C-alpha positions in Angstrom: 112.2 69.1 172.0 115.8 68.3 171.4 116.6 67.2 167.9 119.9 66.0 166.3 120.1 65.4 162.6 123.2 63.8 161.1 124.4 64.0 157.5 127.4 63.0 155.5 128.9 59.5 155.3 128.2 57.2 152.5 130.7 55.0 150.7 134.4 55.7 151.0 137.5 54.0 149.7 139.9 52.7 152.3 142.4 55.4 153.1 140.0 58.1 152.2 138.3 60.8 154.3 134.8 62.0 155.0 133.1 64.4 157.4 129.9 63.8 159.3 127.8 66.7 160.5 125.2 66.9 163.2 122.8 69.9 163.4 121.3 70.4 166.9 118.2 72.2 167.8 115.9 72.6 170.8 118.3 73.2 173.7 121.0 75.4 175.1 124.1 74.2 173.4 126.5 75.3 176.0 124.9 73.0 178.6 125.5 69.9 176.7 128.3 67.4 176.2 128.2 65.7 172.9 129.7 62.9 171.0 129.8 60.5 168.1 129.1 56.8 168.5 129.0 54.0 166.0 127.4 50.5 165.7 128.6 47.9 163.3 126.5 44.9 162.3 126.4 42.3 165.1 128.3 44.6 167.5 127.5 46.8 170.4 127.3 50.6 170.1 130.6 52.2 171.0 131.9 55.7 171.6 134.1 57.1 169.0 134.7 60.7 170.1 133.3 63.1 172.7 133.4 66.8 173.3 132.7 68.4 176.7 131.3 71.9 177.3 134.8 73.3 177.9 136.0 71.9 174.6 137.8 68.9 176.1 137.8 66.0 173.6 138.4 62.3 173.9 138.7 59.6 171.3 138.5 55.8 171.2 142.0 54.3 170.8 140.9 52.8 167.5 140.4 56.3 166.0 143.1 58.4 167.7 145.1 60.4 165.3 142.6 59.7 162.5 139.4 61.3 163.7 138.7 64.9 164.8 135.6 66.2 166.7 134.7 69.9 166.5 131.8 72.3 166.6 130.8 75.0 164.1 131.2 78.7 164.8 127.5 79.0 165.4 127.8 76.2 167.9 124.8 74.5 166.4 126.7 71.9 164.5 129.0 69.1 165.6 131.4 67.6 163.1 133.4 64.4 162.9 136.2 64.6 160.4 137.4 61.0 159.6 140.7 60.5 157.9 142.7 57.4 156.8 139.5 55.3 156.9 139.7 51.6 157.3 137.1 48.9 156.5 136.7 48.3 160.2 135.3 51.8 160.5 132.2 50.7 158.6 129.2 51.3 160.8 126.2 53.4 161.5 127.4 56.6 163.1 125.2 58.4 165.7 125.4 61.9 167.1 124.6 62.1 170.8 124.0 64.9 173.3 123.3 65.0 177.0 122.7 67.7 179.5 125.6 68.6 182.0 127.6 65.4 181.6 131.2 64.5 181.3 132.8 62.4 178.6 133.2 59.5 181.0 129.5 59.5 181.7 128.5 59.9 178.0 130.5 56.8 177.1 128.9 54.6 179.7 125.9 52.5 178.6 124.2 53.0 181.9 124.0 56.7 181.2 122.4 56.4 177.7 118.9 56.7 179.1 119.8 60.4 179.6 121.2 60.8 176.0 119.5 62.3 173.0 120.4 60.4 169.8 120.3 61.3 166.1 118.8 58.9 163.6 122.2 57.6 162.4 124.1 57.8 159.2 125.8 54.9 157.4 129.6 55.0 156.6 130.9 52.1 154.5 134.6 51.8 153.9 135.8 49.5 151.1 139.2 47.9 151.0 
């Protein structure tokens, strides 16, 4: 049973920083591509950052240069470091993982039936 559990987030002042963590269990980490997604009220879920098995990362244009995705040394934790936060970054953030995929696939809604999701964590950025 694959499980992803997010933590971090909360309320942050605009321009501030915070880090989200995602602890993963129940699978062979090296087989998975992983990513962070977010969903704001009234909007569709969107990809924020992805990390492929070889370490290749991709970012949404809206967060490039501000967000960083990385994994812990034990490879059981995925992080999203968020800097220079803006009110439009306010959303529920979800950790995601899928077996033997590419970032392009992970970002496509048609692929999400193959994706394991965390429960989500709220990030609220005030102006």
